[in-house]
Structures are given as C-alpha cells and as structure tokens.
KEKE-3310 file (N, C-alpha, C; in steps of 0.2 Angstrom, whole numbers, plus 5000, padded with zeros to 4 digits):
npx = (5405:5411:5403:5396:5398:5412:5411:5419:5422:5430:5439:5445:5454:5462:5459:5465:5473:5462:5455:5464:5465:5451:5449:5458:5453:5440:5444:5447:5435:5428:5415:5414:5413:5416:5422:5426:5429:5431:5418:5409:5413:5410:5396:5393:5398:5388:5376:5378:5384:5397:5408:5421:5433:5443:5453:5459:5470:5473:5463:5450:5437:5434:5446:5454:5456:5446:5435:5437:5435:5422:5416:5419:5412:5398:5386:5381:5391:5403:5409:5414:5428:5442:5455:5468:5474:5487:5498:5504:5517:5522:5528:5520:5507:5504:5503:5492:5482:5480:5477:5465:5457:5458:5460:5471:5486:5492:5505:5504:5514:5522:5516:5508:5494:5490:5495:5487:5474:5477:5479:5466:5459:5465:5462:5448:5446:5450:5439)
npy = (5505:5509:5513:5524:5542:5549:5560:5574:5586:5601:5611:5626:5641:5648:5653:5651:5639:5631:5630:5623:5611:5607:5606:5596:5585:5584:5580:5567:5562:5565:5571:5588:5599:5615:5625:5641:5645:5640:5639:5639:5627:5618:5619:5615:5601:5596:5598:5592:5580:5573:5561:5561:5573:5586:5596:5612:5620:5633:5645:5658:5664:5651:5639:5624:5614:5617:5615:5601:5596:5599:5592:5579:5578:5578:5567:5564:5568:5562:5550:5553:5553:5563:5572:5582:5595:5605:5619:5619:5611:5607:5595:5594:5599:5590:5578:5582:5584:5571:5564:5570:5564:5565:5557:5557:5567:5580:5589:5604:5610:5600:5591:5584:5588:5576:5566:5569:5564:5551:5548:5551:5540:5529:5531:5530:5517:5510:5514)
npz = (5189:5178:5167:5171:5173:5181:5194:5198:5211:5210:5220:5220:5221:5212:5197:5184:5186:5190:5178:5170:5176:5176:5162:5159:5166:5160:5148:5151:5152:5164:5174:5179:5193:5198:5212:5219:5232:5249:5256:5245:5240:5250:5250:5237:5238:5247:5240:5227:5228:5224:5217:5220:5228:5224:5233:5237:5250:5254:5254:5250:5262:5268:5274:5266:5276:5285:5277:5274:5287:5290:5280:5284:5295:5292:5288:5276:5267:5272:5267:5255:5245:5248:5240:5244:5236:5234:5238:5250:5257:5269:5281:5292:5288:5278:5286:5295:5286:5281:5293:5296:5288:5274:5258:5251:5248:5238:5231:5222:5214:5211:5204:5189:5179:5173:5182:5193:5188:5187:5200:5205:5199:5205:5219:5219:5215:5227:5235)
capx = (5407:5414:5398:5393:5403:5414:5409:5424:5422:5437:5438:5452:5453:5466:5455:5469:5474:5456:5453:5469:5463:5445:5450:5461:5448:5435:5446:5447:5428:5425:5410:5418:5410:5421:5420:5431:5431:5429:5411:5405:5415:5406:5389:5393:5398:5382:5371:5379:5386:5402:5412:5428:5434:5450:5452:5465:5469:5473:5457:5446:5431:5435:5451:5453:5456:5440:5430:5438:5432:5414:5414:5419:5407:5392:5385:5380:5397:5409:5412:5417:5435:5445:5462:5470:5478:5489:5506:5507:5520:5526:5526:5514:5501:5502:5500:5486:5477:5478:5474:5458:5453:5459:5462:5478:5489:5496:5508:5502:5520:5526:5511:5505:5487:5489:5496:5481:5469:5479:5477:5459:5457:5467:5458:5441:5447:5450:5433)
capy = (5512:5510:5516:5531:5547:5550:5567:5577:5593:5604:5617:5629:5648:5650:5652:5648:5632:5627:5629:5618:5604:5606:5604:5589:5580:5583:5576:5561:5560:5566:5577:5592:5605:5619:5630:5646:5646:5634:5639:5636:5620:5614:5619:5610:5594:5594:5598:5588:5573:5571:5554:5563:5580:5589:5602:5616:5622:5641:5648:5663:5662:5645:5635:5617:5610:5618:5612:5594:5595:5599:5586:5572:5578:5577:5560:5564:5569:5560:5545:5556:5554:5570:5573:5589:5597:5612:5620:5618:5605:5605:5588:5595:5600:5584:5574:5585:5583:5564:5563:5573:5560:5565:5551:5558:5574:5581:5596:5606:5612:5593:5586:5586:5586:5568:5562:5570:5560:5544:5547:5550:5533:5524:5532:5528:5510:5508:5516)
capz = (5189:5171:5162:5174:5173:5188:5195:5202:5213:5211:5225:5219:5220:5206:5191:5179:5188:5190:5171:5168:5179:5173:5155:5159:5169:5155:5142:5153:5152:5170:5175:5184:5196:5201:5217:5220:5239:5253:5257:5239:5239:5255:5248:5231:5240:5250:5235:5221:5230:5219:5218:5223:5229:5224:5238:5239:5257:5255:5250:5254:5266:5272:5271:5265:5282:5288:5273:5275:5294:5289:5275:5287:5301:5289:5286:5268:5263:5275:5263:5248:5246:5247:5239:5245:5231:5237:5238:5257:5257:5275:5284:5297:5284:5275:5291:5297:5281:5281:5300:5296:5283:5267:5255:5248:5248:5232:5230:5215:5211:5210:5201:5183:5179:5171:5188:5197:5185:5189:5208:5206:5197:5210:5225:5218:5215:5233:5238)
cpx = (5409:5409:5396:5399:5405:5414:5415:5422:5429:5436:5445:5450:5457:5462:5459:5471:5468:5454:5458:5466:5456:5445:5453:5456:5442:5437:5446:5440:5425:5420:5414:5413:5416:5418:5426:5433:5429:5421:5407:5407:5411:5399:5388:5393:5392:5376:5372:5382:5391:5405:5418:5429:5441:5449:5459:5464:5469:5468:5454:5440:5431:5441:5450:5452:5449:5434:5431:5434:5425:5412:5414:5414:5400:5391:5383:5386:5404:5412:5415:5424:5438:5452:5464:5475:5481:5496:5508:5510:5524:5523:5520:5507:5499:5499:5493:5480:5475:5475:5466:5454:5453:5462:5469:5480:5493:5499:5507:5509:5524:5521:5508:5498:5486:5490:5490:5475:5471:5477:5470:5456:5459:5463:5451:5441:5446:5443:5428)
cpy = (5514:5514:5523:5535:5548:5558:5569:5584:5595:5611:5621:5637:5651:5648:5649:5641:5628:5625:5623:5611:5602:5603:5597:5584:5579:5579:5569:5558:5561:5572:5582:5598:5609:5624:5635:5647:5640:5634:5637:5629:5616:5613:5614:5603:5592:5593:5593:5581:5570:5564:5556:5571:5582:5596:5606:5618:5630:5644:5654:5660:5656:5641:5628:5613:5611:5615:5604:5592:5594:5593:5580:5572:5576:5570:5559:5565:5565:5554:5547:5556:5561:5570:5580:5590:5604:5613:5620:5611:5603:5599:5589:5596:5594:5579:5576:5583:5575:5562:5565:5569:5561:5559:5551:5565:5575:5588:5598:5607:5605:5589:5589:5584:5578:5564:5563:5565:5553:5543:5547:5543:5528:5525:5529:5520:5507:5509:5510)
cpz = (5182:5166:5165:5174:5180:5188:5200:5204:5214:5215:5224:5217:5215:5200:5185:5180:5188:5183:5168:5170:5176:5166:5154:5161:5164:5149:5144:5154:5159:5170:5180:5186:5199:5207:5218:5227:5243:5255:5251:5238:5243:5252:5242:5233:5243:5245:5229:5222:5225:5221:5222:5223:5228:5228:5239:5246:5258:5251:5254:5257:5270:5269:5270:5271:5285:5284:5274:5282:5293:5285:5279:5293:5298:5286:5279:5264:5266:5271:5257:5249:5244:5245:5240:5240:5232:5236:5245:5257:5264:5278:5288:5294:5281:5280:5294:5292:5281:5287:5300:5291:5276:5264:5252:5249:5242:5232:5223:5211:5208:5206:5194:5183:5177:5177:5193:5194:5187:5196:5209:5205:5203:5217:5224:5217:5222:5237:5239)
residu = (MET:ALA:ASP:THR:GLN:ILE:HIS:VAL:LEU:LEU:VAL:GLU:ASP:ASP:THR:PHE:LEU:ALA:ASN:ILE:TYR:LYS:THR:LYS:LEU:GLU:MET:GLU:LYS:PHE:LYS:VAL:THR:THR:ALA:GLU:ASN:GLY:GLU:ASP:GLY:LEU:ASP:ALA:ALA:GLN:LYS:LYS:ASN:PRO:ASP:ILE:ILE:LEU:LEU:ASP:ILE:LEU:MET:PRO:LYS:MET:ASP:GLY:PHE:ALA:VAL:LEU:GLU:GLU:LEU:LYS:LYS:ASP:SER:LYS:THR:GLN:LYS:ILE:PRO:VAL:ILE:LEU:LEU:THR:ASN:LEU:GLY:GLN:LYS:ASP:ASP:VAL:GLU:ARG:GLY:LEU:GLU:MET:GLY:ALA:ALA:ASP:TYR:MET:ILE:LYS:ALA:HIS:THR:LYS:PRO:SER:GLU:THR:VAL:ALA:LYS:ILE:LYS:SER:VAL:LEU:LYS:LYS:LYS)
# end
C-alpha cells in the first residue's frame, strides 16, 4: 500500500471543517473525496470505493448512523473501515457507532487533524 495513494472519503456537512481536514489529508499525500451530506457520502462510497471513510453523524438528508448501517449492509462497501468523526460524545453514541461496525470513533472537538491522520494510518494497518 506504500506506493498507492490512500483514498479517503470525508463525509462532513461543515464546509469550513471539511476544508481543514481535506487540506491536512492532502498534505499527507492522501487522495480525498468529500461529500456534504449522508446521501452523497453513501453514493460516493459505492461509486469510488475509498480505502477509508471519515463520517460525521449529524448531517442533512441522512445521518451518519444511517450511512454506516447502509455501508455495512452492502457487500461492496461493508469492508471499508469507517471512522466516525463527530461532536456527539455521549457514551451511548460511541457504543452505538462501534457496535454498528465503525473502526473507531473520534470527537472533533478533542481531535487535531494530525491525530486524525495518525488514526487513519493505524486503522488501515489493521485492515
């Protein structure tokens, strides 16, 4: 995997935040596709088959839990690791996300983009 570019799908409705993450990921030589809502994110995952997905939970059209559920039901996308990147920090939300098959759960307010990059690398090493 060292020679091929890691493709990250970033599903985030906050344009400002999405741009911060996209810039950081591209500086790390990742290929980044962005989607601004759950429906577009699900569509992009099915069409582009990314290596990993960063998924917000609170979004228009389809929330992150619904997107995660659909991704895990579809044989084409079920093996793509998903990191939930959200401000929902309640224990119940974290447990729900992990039980639904998320590879990890990160709280945006407590996480720097560089930590997100490190997490992506560690999750993909386990894959």
